PDB file of N, H, CA, C and O in Angstrom:
ATOM      1  N   MET A   1      16.646   7.708  24.590  1.00  0.00           N
ATOM      2  CA  MET A   1      15.508   8.317  23.921  1.00  0.00           C
ATOM      3  C   MET A   1      15.145   7.473  22.693  1.00  0.00           C
ATOM      4  O   MET A   1      16.008   7.182  21.865  1.00  0.00           O
ATOM      5  N   ALA A   2      13.899   7.090  22.575  1.00  0.00           N
ATOM      6  H   ALA A   2      13.198   7.327  23.247  1.00  0.00           H
ATOM      7  CA  ALA A   2      13.441   6.264  21.457  1.00  0.00           C
ATOM      8  C   ALA A   2      13.426   7.084  20.173  1.00  0.00           C
ATOM      9  O   ALA A   2      13.058   8.258  20.161  1.00  0.00           O
ATOM     10  N   ARG A   3      13.839   6.423  19.092  1.00  0.00           N
ATOM     11  H   ARG A   3      14.138   5.469  19.102  1.00  0.00           H
ATOM     12  CA  ARG A   3      13.797   7.098  17.797  1.00  0.00           C
ATOM     13  C   ARG A   3      12.360   7.209  17.334  1.00  0.00           C
ATOM     14  O   ARG A   3      11.619   6.227  17.335  1.00  0.00           O
ATOM     15  N   GLU A   4      11.979   8.385  16.947  1.00  0.00           N
ATOM     16  H   GLU A   4      12.581   9.183  16.946  1.00  0.00           H
ATOM     17  CA  GLU A   4      10.618   8.602  16.458  1.00  0.00           C
ATOM     18  C   GLU A   4      10.562   8.187  14.995  1.00  0.00           C
ATOM     19  O   GLU A   4      11.367   8.634  14.178  1.00  0.00           O
ATOM     20  N   ARG A   5       9.604   7.329  14.678  1.00  0.00           N
ATOM     21  H   ARG A   5       8.951   6.966  15.342  1.00  0.00           H
ATOM     22  CA  ARG A   5       9.465   6.846  13.303  1.00  0.00           C
ATOM     23  C   ARG A   5       8.153   7.371  12.754  1.00  0.00           C
ATOM     24  O   ARG A   5       7.075   7.032  13.243  1.00  0.00           O
ATOM     25  N   THR A   6       8.260   8.189  11.752  1.00  0.00           N
ATOM     26  H   THR A   6       9.136   8.465  11.355  1.00  0.00           H
ATOM     27  CA  THR A   6       7.051   8.720  11.150  1.00  0.00           C
ATOM     28  C   THR A   6       7.006   8.319   9.689  1.00  0.00           C
ATOM     29  O   THR A   6       8.023   8.337   8.995  1.00  0.00           O
ATOM     30  N   THR A   7       5.847   7.967   9.240  1.00  0.00           N
ATOM     31  H   THR A   7       5.021   7.952   9.804  1.00  0.00           H
ATOM     32  CA  THR A   7       5.650   7.644   7.836  1.00  0.00           C
ATOM     33  C   THR A   7       4.226   8.007   7.476  1.00  0.00           C
ATOM     34  O   THR A   7       3.319   7.940   8.305  1.00  0.00           O
ATOM     35  N   GLU A   8       4.049   8.385   6.250  1.00  0.00           N
ATOM     36  H   GLU A   8       4.786   8.440   5.576  1.00  0.00           H
ATOM     37  CA  GLU A   8       2.731   8.771   5.766  1.00  0.00           C
ATOM     38  C   GLU A   8       1.844   7.539   5.643  1.00  0.00           C
ATOM     39  O   GLU A   8       2.279   6.492   5.164  1.00  0.00           O
ATOM     40  N   LEU A   9       0.598   7.675   6.080  1.00  0.00           N
ATOM     41  H   LEU A   9       0.244   8.526   6.470  1.00  0.00           H
ATOM     42  CA  LEU A   9      -0.395   6.617   5.908  1.00  0.00           C
ATOM     43  C   LEU A   9      -1.309   7.023   4.762  1.00  0.00           C
ATOM     44  O   LEU A   9      -1.943   8.077   4.805  1.00  0.00           O
ATOM     45  N   LEU A  10      -1.372   6.187   3.748  1.00  0.00           N
ATOM     46  H   LEU A  10      -0.857   5.331   3.713  1.00  0.00           H
ATOM     47  CA  LEU A  10      -2.170   6.477   2.563  1.00  0.00           C
ATOM     48  C   LEU A  10      -3.525   5.798   2.648  1.00  0.00           C
ATOM     49  O   LEU A  10      -3.638   4.678   3.146  1.00  0.00           O
ATOM     50  N   THR A  11      -4.548   6.477   2.163  1.00  0.00           N
ATOM     51  H   THR A  11      -4.457   7.387   1.759  1.00  0.00           H
ATOM     52  CA  THR A  11      -5.865   5.865   2.064  1.00  0.00           C
ATOM     53  C   THR A  11      -5.867   4.916   0.861  1.00  0.00           C
ATOM     54  O   THR A  11      -4.971   4.972   0.019  1.00  0.00           O
ATOM     55  N   VAL A  12      -6.857   4.064   0.789  1.00  0.00           N
ATOM     56  H   VAL A  12      -7.585   4.018   1.473  1.00  0.00           H
ATOM     57  CA  VAL A  12      -6.986   3.168  -0.357  1.00  0.00           C
ATOM     58  C   VAL A  12      -7.108   4.002  -1.635  1.00  0.00           C
ATOM     59  O   VAL A  12      -6.492   3.665  -2.647  1.00  0.00           O
ATOM     60  N   ARG A  13      -7.880   5.067  -1.608  1.00  0.00           N
ATOM     61  H   ARG A  13      -8.381   5.341  -0.786  1.00  0.00           H
ATOM     62  CA  ARG A  13      -8.038   5.927  -2.778  1.00  0.00           C
ATOM     63  C   ARG A  13      -6.686   6.473  -3.239  1.00  0.00           C
ATOM     64  O   ARG A  13      -6.408   6.481  -4.438  1.00  0.00           O
ATOM     65  N   GLN A  14      -5.848   6.924  -2.320  1.00  0.00           N
ATOM     66  H   GLN A  14      -6.074   6.917  -1.346  1.00  0.00           H
ATOM     67  CA  GLN A  14      -4.531   7.445  -2.675  1.00  0.00           C
ATOM     68  C   GLN A  14      -3.662   6.357  -3.298  1.00  0.00           C
ATOM     69  O   GLN A  14      -2.935   6.615  -4.257  1.00  0.00           O
ATOM     70  N   VAL A  15      -3.734   5.151  -2.762  1.00  0.00           N
ATOM     71  H   VAL A  15      -4.324   4.941  -1.983  1.00  0.00           H
ATOM     72  CA  VAL A  15      -2.969   4.032  -3.315  1.00  0.00           C
ATOM     73  C   VAL A  15      -3.450   3.728  -4.735  1.00  0.00           C
ATOM     74  O   VAL A  15      -2.636   3.530  -5.637  1.00  0.00           O
ATOM     75  N   LEU A  16      -4.765   3.691  -4.934  1.00  0.00           N
ATOM     76  H   LEU A  16      -5.427   3.852  -4.201  1.00  0.00           H
ATOM     77  CA  LEU A  16      -5.308   3.426  -6.260  1.00  0.00           C
ATOM     78  C   LEU A  16      -4.826   4.462  -7.262  1.00  0.00           C
ATOM     79  O   LEU A  16      -4.453   4.117  -8.383  1.00  0.00           O
ATOM     80  N   ASP A  17      -4.831   5.720  -6.867  1.00  0.00           N
ATOM     81  H   ASP A  17      -5.134   6.000  -5.956  1.00  0.00           H
ATOM     82  CA  ASP A  17      -4.367   6.794  -7.744  1.00  0.00           C
ATOM     83  C   ASP A  17      -2.884   6.631  -8.075  1.00  0.00           C
ATOM     84  O   ASP A  17      -2.476   6.822  -9.221  1.00  0.00           O
ATOM     85  N   GLU A  18      -2.084   6.281  -7.076  1.00  0.00           N
ATOM     86  H   GLU A  18      -2.415   6.126  -6.145  1.00  0.00           H
ATOM     87  CA  GLU A  18      -0.646   6.103  -7.295  1.00  0.00           C
ATOM     88  C   GLU A  18      -0.355   4.927  -8.206  1.00  0.00           C
ATOM     89  O   GLU A  18       0.657   4.920  -8.906  1.00  0.00           O
ATOM     90  N   LEU A  19      -1.227   3.938  -8.208  1.00  0.00           N
ATOM     91  H   LEU A  19      -2.050   3.944  -7.639  1.00  0.00           H
ATOM     92  CA  LEU A  19      -1.026   2.758  -9.047  1.00  0.00           C
ATOM     93  C   LEU A  19      -1.647   2.937 -10.424  1.00  0.00           C
ATOM     94  O   LEU A  19      -1.931   1.958 -11.114  1.00  0.00           O
ATOM     95  N   GLY A  20      -1.853   4.157 -10.814  1.00  0.00           N
ATOM     96  H   GLY A  20      -1.623   4.952 -10.253  1.00  0.00           H
ATOM     97  CA  GLY A  20      -2.340   4.441 -12.153  1.00  0.00           C
ATOM     98  C   GLY A  20      -3.840   4.364 -12.286  1.00  0.00           C
ATOM     99  O   GLY A  20      -4.366   4.182 -13.384  1.00  0.00           O
ATOM    100  N   GLY A  21      -4.531   4.503 -11.171  1.00  0.00           N
ATOM    101  H   GLY A  21      -4.104   4.652 -10.279  1.00  0.00           H
ATOM    102  CA  GLY A  21      -5.985   4.516 -11.217  1.00  0.00           C
ATOM    103  C   GLY A  21      -6.622   3.140 -11.329  1.00  0.00           C
ATOM    104  O   GLY A  21      -7.684   2.996 -11.936  1.00  0.00           O
ATOM    105  N   ILE A  22      -5.976   2.111 -10.743  1.00  0.00           N
ATOM    106  H   ILE A  22      -5.113   2.228 -10.250  1.00  0.00           H
ATOM    107  CA  ILE A  22      -6.607   0.792 -10.752  1.00  0.00           C
ATOM    108  C   ILE A  22      -7.922   0.859  -9.988  1.00  0.00           C
ATOM    109  O   ILE A  22      -8.131   1.763  -9.179  1.00  0.00           O
ATOM    110  N   SER A  23      -8.791  -0.081 -10.241  1.00  0.00           N
ATOM    111  H   SER A  23      -8.621  -0.816 -10.898  1.00  0.00           H
ATOM    112  CA  SER A  23     -10.096  -0.057  -9.580  1.00  0.00           C
ATOM    113  C   SER A  23      -9.993  -0.557  -8.143  1.00  0.00           C
ATOM    114  O   SER A  23      -9.095  -1.318  -7.785  1.00  0.00           O
ATOM    115  N   ARG A  24     -10.935  -0.106  -7.347  1.00  0.00           N
ATOM    116  H   ARG A  24     -11.665   0.512  -7.638  1.00  0.00           H
ATOM    117  CA  ARG A  24     -11.032  -0.569  -5.960  1.00  0.00           C
ATOM    118  C   ARG A  24     -11.235  -2.082  -5.942  1.00  0.00           C
ATOM    119  O   ARG A  24     -10.682  -2.786  -5.096  1.00  0.00           O
ATOM    120  N   ARG A  25     -12.028  -2.563  -6.878  1.00  0.00           N
ATOM    121  H   ARG A  25     -12.477  -1.991  -7.565  1.00  0.00           H
ATOM    122  CA  ARG A  25     -12.294  -4.002  -6.961  1.00  0.00           C
ATOM    123  C   ARG A  25     -10.992  -4.798  -7.188  1.00  0.00           C
ATOM    124  O   ARG A  25     -10.768  -5.837  -6.567  1.00  0.00           O
ATOM    125  N   THR A  26     -10.152  -4.287  -8.085  1.00  0.00           N
ATOM    126  H   THR A  26     -10.334  -3.443  -8.589  1.00  0.00           H
ATOM    127  CA  THR A  26      -8.864  -4.947  -8.337  1.00  0.00           C
ATOM    128  C   THR A  26      -8.016  -4.965  -7.079  1.00  0.00           C
ATOM    129  O   THR A  26      -7.420  -5.988  -6.742  1.00  0.00           O
ATOM    130  N   PHE A  27      -7.960  -3.839  -6.385  1.00  0.00           N
ATOM    131  H   PHE A  27      -8.444  -3.008  -6.659  1.00  0.00           H
ATOM    132  CA  PHE A  27      -7.158  -3.760  -5.163  1.00  0.00           C
ATOM    133  C   PHE A  27      -7.628  -4.795  -4.139  1.00  0.00           C
ATOM    134  O   PHE A  27      -6.815  -5.505  -3.547  1.00  0.00           O
ATOM    135  N   TYR A  28      -8.930  -4.874  -3.938  1.00  0.00           N
ATOM    136  H   TYR A  28      -9.590  -4.297  -4.419  1.00  0.00           H
ATOM    137  CA  TYR A  28      -9.443  -5.823  -2.952  1.00  0.00           C
ATOM    138  C   TYR A  28      -9.263  -7.267  -3.421  1.00  0.00           C
ATOM    139  O   TYR A  28      -9.116  -8.166  -2.592  1.00  0.00           O
ATOM    140  N   ARG A  29      -9.272  -7.503  -4.715  1.00  0.00           N
ATOM    141  H   ARG A  29      -9.391  -6.773  -5.388  1.00  0.00           H
ATOM    142  CA  ARG A  29      -8.968  -8.835  -5.243  1.00  0.00           C
ATOM    143  C   ARG A  29      -7.513  -9.187  -4.943  1.00  0.00           C
ATOM    144  O   ARG A  29      -7.210 -10.306  -4.529  1.00  0.00           O
ATOM    145  N   TRP A  30      -6.614  -8.221  -5.155  1.00  0.00           N
ATOM    146  H   TRP A  30      -6.860  -7.312  -5.492  1.00  0.00           H
ATOM    147  CA  TRP A  30      -5.212  -8.443  -4.811  1.00  0.00           C
ATOM    148  C   TRP A  30      -5.062  -8.757  -3.331  1.00  0.00           C
ATOM    149  O   TRP A  30      -4.236  -9.589  -2.957  1.00  0.00           O
ATOM    150  N   ARG A  31      -5.852  -8.103  -2.482  1.00  0.00           N
ATOM    151  H   ARG A  31      -6.524  -7.427  -2.786  1.00  0.00           H
ATOM    152  CA  ARG A  31      -5.795  -8.402  -1.042  1.00  0.00           C
ATOM    153  C   ARG A  31      -6.220  -9.836  -0.781  1.00  0.00           C
ATOM    154  O   ARG A  31      -5.596 -10.523   0.027  1.00  0.00           O
ATOM    155  N   GLN A  32      -7.270 -10.301  -1.448  1.00  0.00           N
ATOM    156  H   GLN A  32      -7.777  -9.742  -2.104  1.00  0.00           H
ATOM    157  CA  GLN A  32      -7.708 -11.690  -1.297  1.00  0.00           C
ATOM    158  C   GLN A  32      -6.601 -12.657  -1.704  1.00  0.00           C
ATOM    159  O   GLN A  32      -6.398 -13.691  -1.068  1.00  0.00           O
ATOM    160  N   LEU A  33      -5.896 -12.308  -2.763  1.00  0.00           N
ATOM    161  H   LEU A  33      -6.061 -11.468  -3.280  1.00  0.00           H
ATOM    162  CA  LEU A  33      -4.819 -13.160  -3.284  1.00  0.00           C
ATOM    163  C   LEU A  33      -3.501 -12.967  -2.525  1.00  0.00           C
ATOM    164  O   LEU A  33      -2.510 -13.646  -2.791  1.00  0.00           O
ATOM    165  N   ARG A  34      -3.515 -12.035  -1.585  1.00  0.00           N
ATOM    166  H   ARG A  34      -4.320 -11.483  -1.369  1.00  0.00           H
ATOM    167  CA  ARG A  34      -2.330 -11.695  -0.781  1.00  0.00           C
ATOM    168  C   ARG A  34      -1.173 -11.193  -1.641  1.00  0.00           C
ATOM    169  O   ARG A  34      -0.008 -11.481  -1.367  1.00  0.00           O
ATOM    170  N   THR A  35      -1.515 -10.440  -2.682  1.00  0.00           N
ATOM    171  H   THR A  35      -2.462 -10.207  -2.904  1.00  0.00           H
ATOM    172  CA  THR A  35      -0.482  -9.835  -3.521  1.00  0.00           C
ATOM    173  C   THR A  35      -0.462  -8.312  -3.400  1.00  0.00           C
ATOM    174  O   THR A  35       0.435  -7.667  -3.944  1.00  0.00           O
ATOM    175  N   ALA A  36      -1.417  -7.737  -2.707  1.00  0.00           N
ATOM    176  H   ALA A  36      -2.145  -8.261  -2.265  1.00  0.00           H
ATOM    177  CA  ALA A  36      -1.473  -6.286  -2.500  1.00  0.00           C
ATOM    178  C   ALA A  36      -0.444  -5.881  -1.440  1.00  0.00           C
ATOM    179  O   ALA A  36       0.018  -6.724  -0.671  1.00  0.00           O
ATOM    180  N   PRO A  37      -0.086  -4.604  -1.398  1.00  0.00           N
ATOM    181  CA  PRO A  37       0.789  -4.149  -0.311  1.00  0.00           C
ATOM    182  C   PRO A  37       0.095  -4.355   1.035  1.00  0.00           C
ATOM    183  O   PRO A  37      -1.127  -4.258   1.138  1.00  0.00           O
ATOM    184  N   ARG A  38       0.889  -4.637   2.056  1.00  0.00           N
ATOM    185  H   ARG A  38       1.882  -4.716   1.973  1.00  0.00           H
ATOM    186  CA  ARG A  38       0.332  -4.858   3.388  1.00  0.00           C
ATOM    187  C   ARG A  38      -0.389  -3.613   3.885  1.00  0.00           C
ATOM    188  O   ARG A  38       0.090  -2.490   3.729  1.00  0.00           O
ATOM    189  N   CYS A  39      -1.548  -3.840   4.485  1.00  0.00           N
ATOM    190  H   CYS A  39      -1.937  -4.752   4.612  1.00  0.00           H
ATOM    191  CA  CYS A  39      -2.395  -2.742   4.963  1.00  0.00           C
ATOM    192  C   CYS A  39      -2.485  -2.741   6.483  1.00  0.00           C
ATOM    193  O   CYS A  39      -2.196  -3.733   7.152  1.00  0.00           O
ATOM    194  N   ILE A  40      -2.888  -1.614   6.988  1.00  0.00           N
ATOM    195  H   ILE A  40      -3.123  -0.808   6.444  1.00  0.00           H
ATOM    196  CA  ILE A  40      -3.195  -1.445   8.411  1.00  0.00           C
ATOM    197  C   ILE A  40      -4.695  -1.200   8.494  1.00  0.00           C
ATOM    198  O   ILE A  40      -5.221  -0.332   7.797  1.00  0.00           O
ATOM    199  N   ARG A  41      -5.389  -1.957   9.342  1.00  0.00           N
ATOM    200  H   ARG A  41      -4.962  -2.662   9.908  1.00  0.00           H
ATOM    201  CA  ARG A  41      -6.820  -1.722   9.540  1.00  0.00           C
ATOM    202  C   ARG A  41      -6.981  -0.873  10.797  1.00  0.00           C
ATOM    203  O   ARG A  41      -6.586  -1.276  11.891  1.00  0.00           O
ATOM    204  N   LEU A  42      -7.562   0.299  10.622  1.00  0.00           N
ATOM    205  H   LEU A  42      -7.883   0.627   9.734  1.00  0.00           H
ATOM    206  CA  LEU A  42      -7.796   1.214  11.737  1.00  0.00           C
ATOM    207  C   LEU A  42      -8.992   0.744  12.567  1.00  0.00           C
ATOM    208  O   LEU A  42      -9.790  -0.063  12.091  1.00  0.00           O
ATOM    209  N   PRO A  43      -9.124   1.237  13.799  1.00  0.00           N
ATOM    210  CA  PRO A  43     -10.260   0.821  14.639  1.00  0.00           C
ATOM    211  C   PRO A  43     -11.624   1.077  14.001  1.00  0.00           C
ATOM    212  O   PRO A  43     -12.592   0.390  14.326  1.00  0.00           O
ATOM    213  N   ASN A  44     -11.714   2.055  13.096  1.00  0.00           N
ATOM    214  H   ASN A  44     -10.927   2.613  12.832  1.00  0.00           H
ATOM    215  CA  ASN A  44     -12.995   2.343  12.443  1.00  0.00           C
ATOM    216  C   ASN A  44     -13.224   1.445  11.224  1.00  0.00           C
ATOM    217  O   ASN A  44     -14.229   1.590  10.528  1.00  0.00           O
ATOM    218  N   GLY A  45     -12.291   0.514  10.964  1.00  0.00           N
ATOM    219  H   GLY A  45     -11.474   0.397  11.530  1.00  0.00           H
ATOM    220  CA  GLY A  45     -12.438  -0.434   9.875  1.00  0.00           C
ATOM    221  C   GLY A  45     -11.798  -0.006   8.568  1.00  0.00           C
ATOM    222  O   GLY A  45     -11.691  -0.811   7.643  1.00  0.00           O
ATOM    223  N   GLU A  46     -11.367   1.256   8.470  1.00  0.00           N
ATOM    224  H   GLU A  46     -11.454   1.910   9.222  1.00  0.00           H
ATOM    225  CA  GLU A  46     -10.740   1.735   7.246  1.00  0.00           C
ATOM    226  C   GLU A  46      -9.325   1.192   7.120  1.00  0.00           C
ATOM    227  O   GLU A  46      -8.664   0.906   8.118  1.00  0.00           O
ATOM    228  N   LEU A  47      -8.869   1.055   5.876  1.00  0.00           N
ATOM    229  H   LEU A  47      -9.407   1.287   5.065  1.00  0.00           H
ATOM    230  CA  LEU A  47      -7.526   0.563   5.604  1.00  0.00           C
ATOM    231  C   LEU A  47      -6.590   1.716   5.291  1.00  0.00           C
ATOM    232  O   LEU A  47      -6.994   2.729   4.719  1.00  0.00           O
ATOM    233  N   ARG A  48      -5.342   1.544   5.672  1.00  0.00           N
ATOM    234  H   ARG A  48      -5.014   0.720   6.136  1.00  0.00           H
ATOM    235  CA  ARG A  48      -4.288   2.480   5.316  1.00  0.00           C
ATOM    236  C   ARG A  48      -3.068   1.664   4.885  1.00  0.00           C
ATOM    237  O   ARG A  48      -2.867   0.535   5.335  1.00  0.00           O
ATOM    238  N   VAL A  49      -2.262   2.258   4.006  1.00  0.00           N
ATOM    239  H   VAL A  49      -2.425   3.174   3.641  1.00  0.00           H
ATOM    240  CA  VAL A  49      -1.020   1.647   3.565  1.00  0.00           C
ATOM    241  C   VAL A  49       0.096   2.629   3.876  1.00  0.00           C
ATOM    242  O   VAL A  49       0.039   3.795   3.486  1.00  0.00           O
ATOM    243  N   ARG A  50       1.103   2.152   4.575  1.00  0.00           N
ATOM    244  H   ARG A  50       1.149   1.205   4.891  1.00  0.00           H
ATOM    245  CA  ARG A  50       2.239   3.021   4.867  1.00  0.00           C
ATOM    246  C   ARG A  50       2.987   3.328   3.586  1.00  0.00           C
ATOM    247  O   ARG A  50       3.175   2.451   2.743  1.00  0.00           O
ATOM    248  N   ARG A  51       3.414   4.573   3.440  1.00  0.00           N
ATOM    249  H   ARG A  51       3.261   5.286   4.125  1.00  0.00           H
ATOM    250  CA  ARG A  51       4.141   5.014   2.243  1.00  0.00           C
ATOM    251  C   ARG A  51       5.364   4.130   1.983  1.00  0.00           C
ATOM    252  O   ARG A  51       5.596   3.722   0.844  1.00  0.00           O
ATOM    253  N   ASP A  52       6.150   3.827   3.025  1.00  0.00           N
ATOM    254  H   ASP A  52       5.962   4.158   3.950  1.00  0.00           H
ATOM    255  CA  ASP A  52       7.350   3.020   2.817  1.00  0.00           C
ATOM    256  C   ASP A  52       7.010   1.598   2.383  1.00  0.00           C
ATOM    257  O   ASP A  52       7.752   0.995   1.608  1.00  0.00           O
ATOM    258  N   VAL A  53       5.896   1.057   2.873  1.00  0.00           N
ATOM    259  H   VAL A  53       5.293   1.547   3.502  1.00  0.00           H
ATOM    260  CA  VAL A  53       5.463  -0.280   2.469  1.00  0.00           C
ATOM    261  C   VAL A  53       5.068  -0.278   0.996  1.00  0.00           C
ATOM    262  O   VAL A  53       5.424  -1.197   0.259  1.00  0.00           O
ATOM    263  N   LEU A  54       4.339   0.740   0.565  1.00  0.00           N
ATOM    264  H   LEU A  54       4.049   1.487   1.165  1.00  0.00           H
ATOM    265  CA  LEU A  54       3.951   0.839  -0.840  1.00  0.00           C
ATOM    266  C   LEU A  54       5.184   0.987  -1.730  1.00  0.00           C
ATOM    267  O   LEU A  54       5.278   0.342  -2.774  1.00  0.00           O
ATOM    268  N   ASN A  55       6.127   1.832  -1.321  1.00  0.00           N
ATOM    269  H   ASN A  55       6.051   2.356  -0.473  1.00  0.00           H
ATOM    270  CA  ASN A  55       7.346   2.016  -2.115  1.00  0.00           C
ATOM    271  C   ASN A  55       8.131   0.715  -2.242  1.00  0.00           C
ATOM    272  O   ASN A  55       8.611   0.387  -3.326  1.00  0.00           O
ATOM    273  N   ASP A  56       8.266  -0.027  -1.144  1.00  0.00           N
ATOM    274  H   ASP A  56       7.875   0.239  -0.263  1.00  0.00           H
ATOM    275  CA  ASP A  56       8.967  -1.313  -1.172  1.00  0.00           C
ATOM    276  C   ASP A  56       8.223  -2.309  -2.060  1.00  0.00           C
ATOM    277  O   ASP A  56       8.845  -3.043  -2.830  1.00  0.00           O
ATOM    278  N   TRP A  57       6.907  -2.334  -1.955  1.00  0.00           N
ATOM    279  H   TRP A  57       6.403  -1.739  -1.331  1.00  0.00           H
ATOM    280  CA  TRP A  57       6.073  -3.237  -2.755  1.00  0.00           C
ATOM    281  C   TRP A  57       6.272  -2.945  -4.242  1.00  0.00           C
ATOM    282  O   TRP A  57       6.416  -3.869  -5.042  1.00  0.00           O
ATOM    283  N   LEU A  58       6.280  -1.680  -4.610  1.00  0.00           N
ATOM    284  H   LEU A  58       6.163  -0.929  -3.960  1.00  0.00           H
ATOM    285  CA  LEU A  58       6.501  -1.293  -6.005  1.00  0.00           C
ATOM    286  C   LEU A  58       7.909  -1.671  -6.467  1.00  0.00           C
ATOM    287  O   LEU A  58       8.082  -2.162  -7.582  1.00  0.00           O
ATOM    288  N   GLU A  59       8.898  -1.449  -5.633  1.00  0.00           N
ATOM    289  H   GLU A  59       8.758  -1.049  -4.727  1.00  0.00           H
ATOM    290  CA  GLU A  59      10.270  -1.779  -5.984  1.00  0.00           C
ATOM    291  C   GLU A  59      10.437  -3.279  -6.210  1.00  0.00           C
ATOM    292  O   GLU A  59      11.175  -3.695  -7.104  1.00  0.00           O
ATOM    293  N   ASP A  60       9.764  -4.082  -5.414  1.00  0.00           N
ATOM    294  H   ASP A  60       9.164  -3.744  -4.688  1.00  0.00           H
ATOM    295  CA  ASP A  60       9.832  -5.534  -5.561  1.00  0.00           C
ATOM    296  C   ASP A  60       9.238  -5.999  -6.891  1.00  0.00           C
ATOM    297  O   ASP A  60       9.536  -7.104  -7.345  1.00  0.00           O
ATOM    298  N   ARG A  61       8.411  -5.179  -7.512  1.00  0.00           N
ATOM    299  H   ARG A  61       8.169  -4.282  -7.143  1.00  0.00           H
ATOM    300  CA  ARG A  61       7.761  -5.546  -8.758  1.00  0.00           C
ATOM    301  C   ARG A  61       8.412  -4.914  -9.987  1.00  0.00           C
ATOM    302  O   ARG A  61       7.922  -5.060 -11.107  1.00  0.00           O
ATOM    303  N   ARG A  62       9.499  -4.227  -9.768  1.00  0.00           N
ATOM    304  H   ARG A  62       9.897  -4.109  -8.858  1.00  0.00           H
ATOM    305  CA  ARG A  62      10.206  -3.572 -10.868  1.00  0.00           C
ATOM    306  C   ARG A  62      10.792  -4.635 -11.800  1.00  0.00           C
ATOM    307  O   ARG A  62      11.362  -5.629 -11.351  1.00  0.00           O
ATOM    308  N   GLU A  63      10.640  -4.403 -13.095  1.00  0.00           N
ATOM    309  H   GLU A  63      10.177  -3.596 -13.460  1.00  0.00           H
ATOM    310  CA  GLU A  63      11.193  -5.303 -14.106  1.00  0.00           C
ATOM    311  C   GLU A  63      12.383  -4.661 -14.761  1.00  0.00           C
ATOM    312  O   GLU A  63      12.558  -3.444 -14.702  1.00  0.00           O
ATOM    313  N   GLY A  64      13.206  -5.480 -15.390  1.00  0.00           N
ATOM    314  H   GLY A  64      13.064  -6.469 -15.438  1.00  0.00           H
ATOM    315  CA  GLY A  64      14.340  -4.959 -16.135  1.00  0.00           C
ATOM    316  C   GLY A  64      15.645  -5.317 -15.487  1.00  0.00           C
ATOM    317  O   GLY A  64      15.692  -6.003 -14.465  1.00  0.00           O
ATOM    318  N   ALA A  65      16.700  -4.843 -16.097  1.00  0.00           N
ATOM    319  H   ALA A  65      16.662  -4.286 -16.926  1.00  0.00           H
ATOM    320  CA  ALA A  65      18.054  -5.127 -15.608  1.00  0.00           C
ATOM    321  C   ALA A  65      18.297  -4.423 -14.287  1.00  0.00           C
ATOM    322  O   ALA A  65      17.852  -3.295 -14.072  1.00  0.00           O
ATOM    323  N   ALA A  66      18.999  -5.097 -13.424  1.00  0.00           N
ATOM    324  H   ALA A  66      19.361  -6.012 -13.599  1.00  0.00           H
ATOM    325  CA  ALA A  66      19.311  -4.538 -12.101  1.00  0.00           C
ATOM    326  C   ALA A  66      20.499  -3.612 -12.160  1.00  0.00           C
ATOM    327  O   ALA A  66      20.898  -3.055 -11.137  1.00  0.00           O
TER     328      ALA A  66
END
């Protein structure tokens, strides 16, 4: 039996809110620079970010002592 993997898919708006309300323009600039969290493009053209991908992306940017 295959393990079912479920994770929340966040809209761009939800990601912006979680990142402290950064602008949509900044997010798309980060995508151009390939520094934004990896996104999924849905068939309708909308972007989604998996919750675990966003969490990992944030953890990779954590500063301070380990």
